[in-house]
Structure formats: structure tokens, C-alpha cells
C-alpha positions as CSV (number, residue, x, y, z in Angstrom):
1,M,0.0,0.0,0.0
2,K,2.9,2.4,0.7
3,T,4.2,1.9,-2.8
4,K,0.8,2.9,-4.2
5,L,0.7,5.9,-1.9
6,I,4.2,7.0,-3.1
7,N,3.1,6.6,-6.7
8,T,0.0,8.6,-6.0
9,V,2.0,11.4,-4.5
10,F,4.5,11.6,-7.4
11,G,1.7,11.3,-9.8
12,A,0.0,14.3,-8.2
13,I,3.3,16.3,-8.4
14,A,3.7,15.5,-12.0
15,A,0.1,16.5,-12.7
16,A,0.6,19.8,-10.9
17,L,3.8,20.5,-12.8
18,L,2.1,19.6,-16.1
19,F,-0.8,21.9,-15.3
20,G,1.6,24.8,-14.6
21,I,3.5,24.1,-17.9
22,M,0.3,24.0,-20.0
23,Y,-1.3,27.1,-18.5
24,N,0.8,29.7,-16.8
25,P,-0.5,33.0,-18.3
26,T,1.0,36.4,-17.7
27,I,0.2,39.9,-18.9
28,S,2.5,42.6,-20.1
29,Q,4.6,44.2,-17.5
30,A,5.0,47.4,-19.5
31,S,2.2,49.3,-17.8
32,N,2.0,47.5,-14.4
33,H,3.3,44.7,-12.3
34,I,0.2,42.6,-11.8
35,R,0.0,39.1,-13.0
36,P,-3.0,36.8,-12.8
37,T,-0.7,34.0,-11.6
38,G,2.8,33.5,-10.3
39,K,5.2,30.8,-11.3
40,T,5.1,27.1,-10.5
41,T,7.8,25.6,-12.7
42,Q,10.6,28.2,-12.5
43,Q,12.9,29.6,-9.8
44,S,11.7,32.9,-8.3
45,S,12.4,35.3,-5.4
46,Q,9.6,34.4,-3.1
47,L,7.7,31.2,-2.4
48,V,4.2,30.5,-1.1
49,L,3.3,27.0,0.0
50,W,0.3,25.3,1.6
51,Y,0.2,22.8,4.4
52,D,-2.4,20.7,6.2
53,E,-1.7,19.2,9.6
54,D,-5.3,18.3,10.5
55,E,-5.1,15.5,13.1
56,I,-8.7,15.7,14.2
57,D,-10.9,15.3,11.2
58,E,-8.2,13.6,9.2
59,D,-4.8,12.1,9.9
60,N,-2.6,14.5,7.8
61,D,1.1,15.0,7.8
62,S,2.7,17.9,5.9
63,F,6.2,18.6,4.6
64,I,7.5,21.8,3.1
65,Q,10.6,21.5,1.0
66,V,12.6,24.6,0.1
67,T,15.6,24.9,-2.1
68,N,18.2,27.6,-2.8
69,A,19.3,26.5,-6.3
70,S,22.0,29.2,-6.7
71,V,25.3,27.5,-7.4
72,D,27.4,30.1,-5.6
73,T,25.3,32.5,-3.5
74,P,24.0,31.7,0.0
75,V,20.9,33.4,1.2
76,W,19.1,34.3,4.4
77,V,15.3,33.9,4.3
78,H,12.4,35.1,6.4
79,V,9.9,32.2,6.9
80,Q,6.4,33.1,7.9
81,I,3.9,30.4,8.9
82,F,0.2,31.4,9.0
83,A,-1.7,28.7,10.9
84,S,-5.4,28.3,11.2
85,T,-6.7,26.4,14.2
86,C,-10.2,26.2,12.6
87,L,-10.0,22.8,10.8
88,N,-13.4,21.8,9.5
89,F,-14.5,24.7,7.4
90,K,-17.5,22.7,6.2
91,D,-19.7,22.4,9.3
92,N,-21.1,24.6,12.1
93,A,-18.0,24.1,14.3
94,C,-16.6,27.1,12.4
95,A,-19.2,29.9,12.0
96,P,-18.7,31.9,8.9
97,A,-17.3,34.9,10.9
98,D,-14.7,32.6,12.4
99,L,-13.6,30.7,9.3
100,V,-10.1,32.0,9.4
101,L,-7.9,32.2,12.5
102,C,-4.5,33.0,11.1
103,S,-1.8,33.0,13.8
104,E,1.6,33.9,12.6
105,T,5.0,32.3,13.5
106,N,8.1,33.7,11.8
107,F,11.8,33.0,12.0
108,N,15.0,33.6,10.0
109,D,16.8,30.7,8.3
110,F,20.0,30.3,6.2
111,F,20.6,28.3,3.0
112,T,24.0,27.7,1.5
113,P,24.3,27.3,-2.4
114,N,22.5,24.2,-3.7
115,D,20.9,23.7,-0.3
116,T,17.6,22.0,0.3
117,H,15.7,21.7,3.6
118,V,12.5,20.0,4.6
119,Y,10.3,21.6,7.2
120,V,8.3,18.8,8.9
121,M,5.3,20.7,10.1
122,E,4.6,18.6,13.1
123,N,8.0,19.6,14.4
124,V,9.5,22.5,12.5
125,K,13.2,23.0,12.8
126,T,15.5,25.5,11.1
127,N,17.9,24.5,8.4
128,D,21.2,23.2,9.6
129,P,23.7,23.3,6.6
130,F,26.6,23.2,9.0
131,L,25.3,20.3,11.1
132,V,25.5,22.2,14.3
133,S,22.2,22.4,16.3
134,P,18.9,23.4,14.5
135,L,16.4,25.6,16.4
136,V,13.0,24.0,17.0
137,V,10.5,26.6,15.9
138,G,7.2,24.9,16.9
139,N,4.7,22.1,16.4
140,F,1.9,22.8,14.0
141,D,-0.2,19.6,14.6
142,G,-3.9,20.4,14.5
143,T,-3.6,23.4,12.1
144,K,-3.7,24.1,8.4
145,G,-2.5,27.2,6.6
146,F,0.3,28.5,4.4
147,V,4.0,29.4,4.5
148,V,5.7,32.4,2.9
149,V,9.5,32.2,2.3
150,T,11.2,35.5,1.5
151,P,14.9,36.0,0.7
152,I,16.3,38.9,2.9
153,D,19.5,40.9,3.1
154,G,20.2,39.6,6.6
155,P,18.5,38.6,9.9
156,G,18.9,42.1,11.4
157,T,17.1,44.3,8.9
158,R,15.1,41.6,7.0
159,K,14.7,43.8,3.9
160,A,13.3,41.8,1.0
161,I,15.8,41.2,-1.8
162,S,15.8,39.7,-5.3
163,H,17.1,36.2,-5.3
164,Q,15.8,34.4,-8.4
165,H,16.9,30.9,-7.3
166,M,14.2,29.7,-4.9
167,F,11.8,26.9,-5.4
168,G,9.9,24.4,-3.3
169,T,7.1,21.8,-2.9
170,S,4.3,21.1,-0.5
171,F,3.6,17.4,0.4
172,V,0.6,16.4,2.4
173,F,-0.1,12.7,3.3
174,N,-3.5,11.6,4.5
175,D,-2.9,8.4,6.5
176,D,-6.7,7.7,7.0
177,E,-7.4,7.5,3.3
178,E,-3.8,6.6,2.3
179,L,-3.8,9.5,-0.1
180,G,-0.9,11.8,-0.9
181,F,-1.0,15.3,-2.4
182,G,1.9,17.3,-3.8
183,V,2.0,20.7,-5.4
184,S,4.9,23.0,-6.4
185,S,5.2,26.3,-4.6
186,M,3.8,29.4,-6.1
187,G,6.7,31.7,-6.9
188,R,6.9,35.5,-7.3
189,D,9.5,37.3,-9.3
190,A,11.3,40.4,-7.9
191,V,10.9,43.1,-10.7
192,S,11.5,46.7,-11.4
193,F,8.3,48.9,-11.6
194,P,6.8,49.5,-14.0
195,S,9.0,47.8,-16.6
196,G,8.7,44.3,-15.1
197,V,12.3,43.5,-15.7
198,V,13.7,41.1,-13.1
199,E,16.0,42.8,-10.6
200,D,19.6,41.7,-10.2
201,D,20.3,39.3,-7.3
202,G,20.8,41.1,-4.1
203,T,18.8,44.2,-5.0
204,I,16.8,45.5,-2.0
205,L,13.0,45.8,-2.7
206,D,11.1,48.8,-1.5
207,G,7.6,48.2,-2.9
208,V,7.7,51.6,-4.7
209,T,10.3,51.4,-7.4
210,N,10.5,47.6,-7.3
211,G,9.1,44.6,-5.6
212,Y,7.4,41.2,-6.1
213,V,4.8,40.9,-8.9
214,L,1.3,41.1,-7.5
215,I,-0.9,38.0,-8.0
216,Q,-4.4,39.4,-8.4
217,P,-6.5,37.1,-10.6
218,K,-9.9,38.4,-11.6
219,L,-11.2,34.9,-12.4
220,L,-10.2,31.4,-11.1
221,M,-11.5,28.2,-12.8
222,F,-11.3,24.4,-12.8
223,T,-13.2,21.3,-14.0
224,F,-14.3,18.4,-11.8
225,D,-15.7,14.9,-12.3
226,H,-17.3,13.2,-9.3
227,Q,-19.0,10.1,-10.5
228,D,-18.6,8.3,-7.2
229,E,-20.3,9.4,-4.0
230,L,-16.9,9.2,-2.2
231,D,-15.3,11.7,-4.6
232,T,-14.5,15.0,-3.0
233,A,-13.0,18.3,-3.9
234,D,-11.6,21.0,-1.5
235,L,-10.8,24.6,-2.4
236,I,-8.0,26.4,-0.6
237,S,-7.6,30.2,-0.6
238,I,-4.6,32.2,0.4
239,A,-4.6,36.0,0.7
240,F,-1.9,38.3,2.0
241,R,-0.6,41.8,1.7
242,D,3.0,42.9,1.0
243,N,4.5,45.3,3.6
244,Y,8.0,46.3,2.6
245,E,8.4,48.6,5.5
246,G,7.5,46.5,8.5
247,V,9.1,46.9,11.9
248,F,11.5,44.1,11.1
249,G,11.8,44.6,7.3
250,Y,9.5,42.9,4.8
251,V,6.5,41.0,6.1
252,A,3.5,39.3,4.5
253,E,0.3,40.3,6.3
254,P,-3.2,38.7,6.3
255,A,-5.4,40.2,3.6
256,D,-9.1,40.0,2.5
257,A,-10.8,38.9,-0.7
258,T,-14.2,38.0,-2.0
259,W,-15.1,34.9,-4.0
260,T,-18.2,34.7,-6.1
261,P,-18.5,31.1,-7.5
262,L,-20.6,29.9,-10.4
263,I,-20.9,26.2,-11.2
264,F,-21.9,24.8,-14.6
265,D,-22.9,21.2,-14.8
266,D,-22.2,18.9,-17.8
267,E,-25.4,20.1,-19.5
268,E,-24.3,23.7,-19.2
269,N,-26.8,24.7,-16.5
270,P,-25.4,27.4,-14.2
271,I,-25.8,27.3,-10.5
272,S,-25.0,30.5,-8.5
273,C,-23.3,30.0,-5.2
274,G,-23.4,33.4,-3.6
275,A,-20.4,35.5,-2.4
276,V,-17.9,34.1,0.0
277,E,-16.0,36.6,2.2
278,Q,-12.6,35.4,3.2
279,D,-9.4,36.7,4.8
280,C,-6.0,35.2,5.0
281,F,-6.8,31.5,4.5
282,F,-9.7,29.1,4.1
283,N,-10.3,25.5,3.1
284,I,-13.8,24.7,2.0
285,G,-15.6,21.9,0.2
286,L,-17.0,22.1,-3.3
287,N,-19.8,19.7,-2.8
288,S,-22.0,18.4,-0.1
289,L,-21.1,14.8,0.1
290,L,-23.8,12.2,-0.7
291,D,-24.6,9.9,2.2
292,P,-23.3,6.5,0.8
293,I,-26.1,4.6,2.7
294,N,-29.3,6.3,1.7
295,D,-28.0,8.6,-1.1
296,L,-29.2,11.7,0.6
297,L,-27.3,14.9,1.3
298,N,-25.3,14.6,4.5
299,P,-26.2,17.7,6.6
300,V,-22.9,17.7,8.3
301,D,-21.2,18.8,5.0
302,D,-23.8,21.4,4.0
303,F,-21.3,24.2,4.7
304,S,-19.6,24.0,1.3
305,I,-18.8,26.8,-1.1
306,C,-22.2,26.1,-2.7
307,P,-24.5,24.8,0.1
308,N,-26.4,21.6,-0.8
309,N,-24.7,21.4,-4.2
310,N,-24.3,17.8,-5.4
311,I,-23.4,18.3,-9.1
312,N,-20.9,15.6,-9.9
313,R,-19.5,16.8,-13.2
314,G,-18.8,20.2,-14.6
315,F,-16.7,23.3,-14.1
316,M,-16.5,26.2,-11.7
317,K,-15.7,29.9,-12.3
318,I,-14.8,32.0,-9.3
319,A,-14.8,35.8,-9.7
320,V,-12.3,37.3,-7.3
321,G,-12.9,40.8,-5.9
322,G,-11.9,43.0,-3.0
323,L,-8.2,43.0,-3.8
324,E,-6.5,46.4,-3.5
325,G,-3.1,47.9,-3.1
326,L,-0.4,45.3,-2.4
327,E,-2.8,42.4,-1.8
328,N,-2.3,38.9,-3.3
329,E,-4.7,36.1,-3.8
330,M,-3.9,32.5,-4.6
331,A,-5.9,29.3,-4.7
332,I,-5.5,25.5,-4.8
333,V,-8.0,22.8,-5.7
334,L,-7.7,19.3,-4.2
335,Q,-9.6,16.4,-5.9
336,A,-9.7,12.9,-4.4
337,D,-11.3,9.6,-5.3
338,L,-11.5,8.0,-1.8
339,S,-12.8,4.7,-3.2
340,D,-9.7,4.3,-5.4
341,E,-7.2,6.1,-3.1
342,E,-6.2,8.6,-5.7
343,G,-5.8,12.4,-5.4
344,V,-4.3,15.4,-7.1
345,A,-3.6,19.0,-6.1
346,S,-3.0,22.0,-8.4
347,W,-3.0,25.7,-8.3
348,M,-6.1,27.3,-9.8
349,Y,-5.5,29.7,-12.7
350,G,-7.7,32.1,-14.6
351,D,-7.6,35.3,-16.7
């Protein structure tokens, strides 16, 4: 069974990479520095990764792998972990007003050239390229959220810099269902405003003349096919604001967004879902699961992005609003066939 799980994980990673290669749109940087999406298949100057350490509703284990691919330049990074202690976003245990509880943990870390480190989320330790004594940062069991990794000029000032050599991957293993999900980090380039030209390595970013490209999609979309009552899909949203002049240099700060979903079934019938207000992070279901015994909607799962929806094949469009200034919005879709122990994760794109 472990071999099947490993194959599933690497199949998911391959699918996520293929999705990024096939559809990674950008718009001209001549007039602004906003892109509908970041990068998932190339090195960049900032990484955004998702994790899920839900140990209550599901037995999940998460691993965040980060690499400095520069062959000759070491780099300091500022790592921020935004953890939500609200796990089941699909029932009344989390009222809509309390959907997101983003608590922040941050620390500095150091990567030598060609250095890779895995942050085990149940016991996060700093990188230890010199095999001395890693610092234990914390245990994130019982939470889910996201991680932002930002190259900086040093641990004292923490000013963001251009360092186009970073990439990473999120791995999440569900031991209950023996499923594995893998997805490449979302990467952001450090560019000059308004030309969009990538800044030289080591350039300090001020958010005025230069900075990270803003990820502000107006539309997100994906297809789904749930022919089995045990098929599921979860939607993950990440929103944060760039602050280049924080007390300790650059920081990513929680931000707000609004999702307005619209589902089309395989006969092209539209179903409106209503607006969903979110801030910082949420993880919500696409469908209300069918009760496998009597084939009725299970009321426990009614709090989905489209309450009482049980369409099993079609596609979804999500209009994204409420983004202003230096706010970023990113989203991931997870799709799993629990009966066959197969799953895939990918970033959602749109234009």
C-alpha cells in the first residue's frame, strides 16, 4: 500500500507541474506589475506554500521542501507560517465569521548554495547546513494554513531582496485515506516597476520602485468529475498583503478577498453559489457529500462553497474581488477519489 501511496504522490506532483506548464498565463509588465498568476515551474524570489496538519478530522502529515538553487550564493530567508486552528470549514463548528484564524509564526533561516531543507510541520526546525544544532520553531499539529519564504538581506534588517533561485514543494499525506497530495510552490518574481524586468540578485526591494509581482486574478476556474459518492473536492484560498516597511523589514500580512463562485454542470446549466467573504486563509468543500447509505445529502457537510450542491461533473468559475493595493490572492484545488485512493492537487489559474 505504501508503494501505491508514493506513486500517487509523485503522480500528483507530475500533474501539478504539467498543469503549470500548460497554463501559466501572464500579462504585459510594460504598464503595471500585476500578473493573474505567479510561477510554479521556474525559480523565483519568493515562495508561497500550503500545508495541512489536520489531526482531528483527518490524519494528515505535511512537509514543506525549500531549495536555494544558486550554485554560488548563500541566502538568508524570512519564513512566515500562517496557521489556522479552525480545521473543519464545512460544518457549524466554524461559524462563517470565524472561518479564518491566522496566527503567525516567523523566523530567519539560512541556505547555502544548492541547499535543500524539509520543514516537517509537526516539528518545524530551522535549516542546519553546517550540522550544528537546529532551532526548534514549533509544532503545527492540528492546524492548516500556508508558508511564505522571502529572501532577505540579513537577519537584522530583514529587507526583501531579489534572489531568483528559490523553489519548493508542499507534500501532504492523509494516512486515514492513504492519499498523498503534492504541489509545487507558487513563486513570485522580484521586478522593477513599471518595466517588469527582473532585478539583479541582491537588489533590495522597497515596494515603490521595485518589488514582487502582485498576484491578483480576476477569475479562477477548474473542472471536476465526481461520479462516485466518495469523490471529494476541496478549495483552498490564500490572501496576504505585502508590507515592505514593517518593523522588522518585509512582512507578508493577512489580507481580504471575496469569492463569487458559479458552477456549470455537464449540461451547461449554471448554479449560482453566492459571495464568500474570506481573509488570509480558508479550506472549504466544493460539494455536499452524498450519504453512501441512503444517497441523501449529508447535513454535516452542508457548509460548502455552494451549500447543498451535489453536481458531480462540470466546471466552476470564481470571480475574485476585494483586492486592493499590495494584496495577493492564490488558490489551490484538491480532488480525491476516496474509493480508489487517488488524489491530485493543483494551483487554480484564470484570466
